N, C-alpha and C positions, 0 to 999 in steps of 0.2 A: 686688381688687374693692372698689368704694365703695358707700356707701348711695345708694339712689335714693328720691326723695320720693313717698310715697303720698298722694294727695289724699283718698281715701275712708278711713273709719274702719277700723282694722285689727282683726282677730280673733286675730292672732299674739301669742303671749306669749314674751317674751325673758327670759333669766336674766342677772342682774347679779352677778358674783363679784369679790371683791377678789383681786388678784394683785400682789404687791409693793406699790408705791405707787400703783397704778392700779386702776380698775374696768374689767373686761372684760364687755361686753354681748354675749351670744351666744345661739344657739339652744339649746333644752333638750337636744339631743343631745350638746352639749359644745363647747368652744372649740377653735379651730385651734392647731396648734403655733406658727404664725407670730405669732398674737395673744398667746399665752402668753409667748413669748420676748421680744416687744416690751415687754409690760407688766413683765416681770421686770427688764428692762434699764434702766428709767427712774428718774431721780432724783425725789425728792419735789418737789411743787409747793406752795409756801407760800401761793399766792394762789388757786389754782383746783383743782377736782377733775379729775384725769387720767382720761380715758375712752378706751378702745380699743373701737371699734365693729367687732365681728368678723363680717364677711361677712353682715351683716343687709341687707335690702332694704326695710325698712318703717320710715319715719320716725315714724309714730304709735306703733308698738310700742317704738321706742327711747325716745321721750318718756315713755311709760308706765313703762318699766323704770327710767328715771333719776329721774323725779319732780322736784320743785322742788330747785334747787341754788343756795342763796344766795351761795356763793363764786364761782359761775360755773364754766364747763367748758372744759378744754383737750382738744379732740376730735381723735383720730387715726383714720386709715383711713376718712375721710369727706370729702365734697366741700364747698366753700364754700356751695353751694346748701342742703344739709341743715343746715349751721351757721347760716345766716341764719334758716331756718325754725324751728330749735330755739330760737334766741334769742327769737323772737316767741312761740313756743308755751309755753316754760317761764318767760319773763319774766326771763332772766338773761343775762349776758355769755357768749358762746361764742367761743373762739379755735380756728382751724383752719389748717393749713398752706396757703399760697398757692403752693407750688412743691414741688420735690423735697425730701425730708427725708433728712438725713445724720446718723446716730448719731455722737456725739462722746464723748470720755473722760468718765468719771464719771457716765454715765447721761444726758448732755445730748443735745439735738437742735439741728441747724442747718438752717434752711430757706432755700434759695436762691430766686431769682425774686422774688416779692413779699413774702417773709417770712411771718410769722404775720398772719392777718387777724382782727381783732377785730369781732364783731357784737354790737351792743346792740339791745334790743327797739325795732323801728320805725326803726332807723338803718342807713345804709349802712356798709360795712366801713371801719374805720380801721386804721392800721398798728400792729402789736403787737410789733415787734422781729423780729430774725432768729434769736435764740438762746433756748433753754430749757435750764436756768434762765436767766432774763433778768438779765445783769449791769447794774450801774448805768449803765455808759457806752454801752449799746446804743441810740444815738440815731438819729433819722431823718436828721439832718445827715450823719452818717457813712455811712449806708446809701445816700444819694443821690449821694455822690461818685463820679465816673466816671473814665475814662482809666486812669492807672497805679495807681489805688487799687482793690484788689479785696478784697471782704469774705471773711473767714475765720471759722470757728467761734470762734476765740480772739481775733479782732480784725480787723486788716486787713493786707494785703500791698501794699506800695508797690514798684512795679517798673517798669522800662522796658517798652515794647511789644516783643513778640517772637513768633516763630513758635509756634503752638499746640503743635506736637509737642515743643518745648523746655519749654513751660510746664506741660503736663499732669502729668508725673512729679513735679515740684516741688510743684505744687498739691496733689496727692494726699498727698504726704508731710507737708506742713504741716497739712493738714486732719486727718490721722490722728494725728500725734504731739504737737501742741501743745494742751494742755488749755485749755478755756474757764474762766476764773476770774472770779467775781463782781466782785472789786475790782481786777482787772488787765486793762487794754486792751493786748494784745500787738500791736506794730507791727513787722512783718517787713520788712526793707529789702533789696532787690536780689535778683537771680537769676543764678546761674552760667550762662554760655553766652549772656548778653545783654550789651548795652552797660552801662557804669557808670551807676548811678543818680545823678542830680544832686541836690545838697542842696536846691536851691530847690523841687524836688518835695516833699521832706519838709517844708520850711517852709510851703508852701501847705496841706498836710494839717494841720500843727500849728495854723495860724491858724483852721482850721475846727473844731477840737476845742474845745468849751466850756471856759472857764477852770477851772470846777469839776471837770472830768474830767481835766485835764492831769496832776495828780499820780498818776493811775492808769496812765498810759502807761508801757510798758516796751518800749524799742527792742531789736530783735534783728537783728544783722548776718548776712545769709544769702547775700549775693552782693556783687559789686564795687560800691563806692560811691566817687564822685569826692571825695577828701579832700585837704586841704592836706598838703604834705610833713611827715613825722615827726609826724603828728597822729592820735590814735586816733579811732574813730567817735564815741564818747561825747563826747570833748572838742571835736571839730569841731561836733557838734550844739549843745552848750552855748554855744560861742562864737558860732555863727550865730544861734541863737534868743535869746541874751541872757538866758537864765534856766536854772534847774536842770532837768536831765533825768536819767532813770534808765534804765540799759541792763542787759539780761541779758548775762552774759559768755560766752554760748554760746546754745544752743537749749534752751528748757525742754521737758521731756517728763514724762509720767506723768499722774497724776490730780490734780484740784484738791485743794490741801492737802497733797499729797505729791509735790512737783515736784523733779526733779533737773535739773541743767544740764550739758550736754555741749558741748565745743567742736565747731566745724564745720570739717572739712578742706576743701581746695581742691576736692575732688570731691564735696562736700556730704555725705560720710559722717560719722558721729559720731567725734569724737576722744576726749579724756579727760574724765572727770567732774570738774568744777571744785569747789574748796573755796569760792571766792568766787563766788556765784551772781548777785549784782546789785551795781552800783556807781552812786553818784550823782556826776554831773559838774556843775561850776559854771564859769562863764566865767573863764578864766585861773587856775584853782585845781587843786590835786591831787585826783584822784578819791578818794572815800571808799567803802569796801566797806559795803554796806547790807544784804545778804543773804548768808548763808554757812552752811557746815556745819563741825562740828569736824574738825580735821585727823586726829587719832587719839583713841582712847578713853583716858580716864584723866588728861588734862591739864586742870586747873581753869581756867576762863575768868576772867581778872582785869580785863578791859576788853573792850569790843566788838571781836570778831575777834582778840583777843590772849589767848594761853594760856600759863600757867606750865609750862615744861618742865625747869627747873633752878633752883637757888637764885638764880643771877645771870643767867638768860637766859630769853627768852620765844620763842614761835613765833607770828608774826603772819600771818593770812590776808590775802594781797594778790591783786590781779587775776591776776597771772601764776603764782601758786602759793602758796608759803610763804616766810617770811623768819625765819631764826634769828638773833637779835640780842640784845645786852644790853637791859636794861629800857627804857632811853630812848635812842632814836636819832632825831635831828632831820632827817636827810636824807630827802627825799621821792622821790628818784629811783627807788627800788625800788617804791614805791607807785604811781608813774606808769607803770611798765613795762607795756606792753600784753600781752594774752594771746597766747601762741604756740599755735595750734590743734593742733600736732603733738606738743608736749612740755610737761610741767609743770616749772616751774623751782622749785628750793628754794635760795634765796639764804642765804648764811651770812656773818657778820662774822668778822673775824680771830680766831683761837683757838677757833672754834666748829664747825670742819668735822666733828670726831668726833661732836658732838651732832647735826649735820645727818645724818650717816650713821646715827645711832641712830634718828632719826625716820624716815628712809627705810626702815630695816630693819623698821619696824612696818607698812609698807604691804603690801598683798597683792601677789602676783606680777605681776598685770596692771598695777597702778599703778606698780610699780617699773620696768617696762619702758618707760614713757613719761616717767619722771622724770629730770631732770638736775640735779646739784649745781653751783651757780655762786657763786664767791667775790665778795663785795662789796669792791672795791678801795678803797684810800685811807686806811684807818684808821691804819696805821703812819705814813703821810705826815702825817696830821693831828698826831700827837704830835710828830714830829720838827720839823715846821714851827713848832709852838708854842715849842719850845726853841731850835732852831738857826737858824730863819729861812732866809735865802738858801742856806746850805751844804747844804740837804737833798739836792739832786741829787748833790753831791760825795760826801756820806755814803753814799747808796745805790749810787753807782758802785763804792764799796769793799765792796759786799755788805752789811755791817752786820747780818748775821743774818736778812735779810728772807726768805731762801729756806729757812730752817730750820723744821721742824715746830713747832707751838705746843703748849703744855701748859695744860690747864684743870683746876684742882684745888688741893689743899693742898700747900704747900711749906714747908721748914723750914731754918733755919740757927741755929747757936749763936755768939754774939758777946759781947764785953765792950763795953758802951756807956758813953761819957763824957757824951753828950748826953741830956737828958731829953725825953721825948715826952708829949703829953697826948691824952686821948680826943678824937676828932673832928678832930685835926690833919691837914692835907693836906701830903704831902711828894712831891717830884718828883725822880726819879733823874737826876743830872747825868752819869752814866757807866753802863757796863754793871754790872749787879748780879747776882751769882752766888748761887744757892740750890740746895737739893736736894729731891728728891721723897720722901725719907725721912731720918731722923736718921743722923748719922755718929758712929761710936764714938770717933773720934780728936778730935772737937771738944769742948772743955771750957769754952766761954764761960759767963758767969754768967747770960745772958739768952737764953731760947728765943724766937726770932722765927718766928712762923707767919704765912704770907701766902697769900691766895687768888689764884691766878694765872688770868688769862684769855688773855694773849698772850705769856707767857714762852716763850722758844725752847729746845727740847731740842737738845742738842749731841752726842748719841750717835753720829750719822752722821759727825761730824768726829773723834771720839776713841773708837773702839771699845774701846781699852784704857786710856782715861783715867779721868776722874771718873765714878763710877757714879751716874747719875740727876741729872746737872747740868741746871739750868734757868737761862737768862740772860734778864734783862729789858733791853730796849733803852733807851738814853738817852731821856729825856723821858717815861718811864712814870710815871704818877701813882698814889699810894696814899693811903688814908685809914686813920688809926689807929682801930681799933675798941676796943682796950683797951691800956692801958699800966700795967704794975706793975713792981715791983723785979726780978722774975725772968721776966717774960713780956711780949712785944709782939705784938699781933694786928693784921694789916694786911689791907686789901682793895684789890686793884687796881681803879682807877677806869676807867670807860668815858670816852672823850674827850668824849662829849656831856654828861657831868655838869658840865663846866666852862662857866660863863657867859662872855660876851664879855669881861668885866672880869677874868677869871681866878678869880673866886669859884666855889665848888663848890655845886651845888644841895643843899638841905637836906631834900629830900623822899624820902630813901632809907632811912628808919628801919627799915622792915620788912625790907628787903634786908640792911641791916647786921646786924640781929638773927639772920637766917637764916644768913648767912655766919659770924658769930661762933660760933653753936652748932655749925655744921659743923666749923669749925677745932678747937673744944674736943673734940668727939667723936673727931676724927682724932688729936689729941694723946693722948687716953686710950687709943686703940687702939695707937698707937706705943709707949706706956709699958709695954705688956704683951709687947712683942716685944724680942728681944735686938738691940741696935744692931750695925750692920755698918760696918767701916772702908771708907769710900767715896772719900776724898780723898787722893791721893798727896801726899807731903810737898812736892813741888815746886809744887803748886797751892794749898797751904793758905792763902797770903796773899790769894787771891782771895775767900775766904769769911769775911772778918773785918770787913765793914762793913755799914752799913744806910744807905739814902738819907736825907738830912737836908734 
């Protein structure tokens, strides 16, 4: 029921009560459950007084109950006719819905049809937006676009024409689940069950968006879009528009300020909850994750979307999932990998699979079900190529230990050294180098060599009755001297990406060097309290007598 305008002076007295962020004007007998529920559901209005007119039929009584309102009024459950009259009667702005009203997440309202109508004293109605609270981007230019651009509470839906029976379920889902955010203009692209959306439709929309509002746009892939081969939606948009764009890496759901992002499967159902929520795409460049959530609790963030998970390794949030890697890896192929809506990928570099498994083990059961571990190929090839050049393929054809499990942690060997080493020196192994995962009682060398391994190969599967705890480094493996003294040599295996093109090693790993050094010393102290075990058969002793130089 709506208010009707009374021309004569009223003798009815109405009551004005505060409910939530709104005022409910009602008869003395009490307010209706409908009015109370509506008032309680509304977000605060920073510019107007929210007023719910509850089943009243007397404009004069409504005006008397409200009195002067310098901030203006946003009036619900009333007609445009009464809003115009109240604006003249009270001398203030009055906004009223000009069409059906749809509640949205977070206490908002979306008005289809003509949107909100704004009445000023003595003036005809002007357009007051479609949304409450009113986001900065809610412009008349967007509201007047027609054809494949359909307004939503959260923004717009750009789609091909299609049969209404196909569109209605998708429309209802988008209106219900995507929140309206003041600083985000959500642009949903495509609809399953219709033709592919053409990118030039998106371009026409983009050109209609005021330049000041374009940074607020967040694209959402929701249906088939005609894209160039092997190109993600975000990259195709950036290349087409010639400027930076931002995309959600799924569909945003929840309340404003507490948004989660889920992938969208082919049947439009929710997939997995993403770690990377938004990514920025630039023409011809690798995407950059711009919105994300922590992968697991307890990992300190050391750079945007990068978390320390071990002394010599980090976990980076990437669009497709997570990347377990050494501190610095220059290859952007993993960062450019698009989202798979059906599965989360956890990439890991050579020697870090067990760390990837540890991270996976900290997921809850539902997350583990949709997660797949995937090795990043090529790190061993990089090392061998640096050292051997063209013989790489021949070397790998002879196996070369490439299929053996890797070991990450402290290793040790005792040797007699003729060569002197200095702190900070870089050495590269020209042959296989054999070390142990714990000290051997039969070794009596004068120098204890401690090395932190990332990619050393464990050989237990090849020699079940051989050397206990043998680890072998492949030719071409690089090491940095962390400490050199008369009786001890501390080494850290280097990541291939620490080498510059001229062969020099980056000097920005001081913190990592200190962490690894401290870890090696603690391990040595622990070993010193344990009785050593004879691990190396006499026939193999000669393999454990050298150090790369």
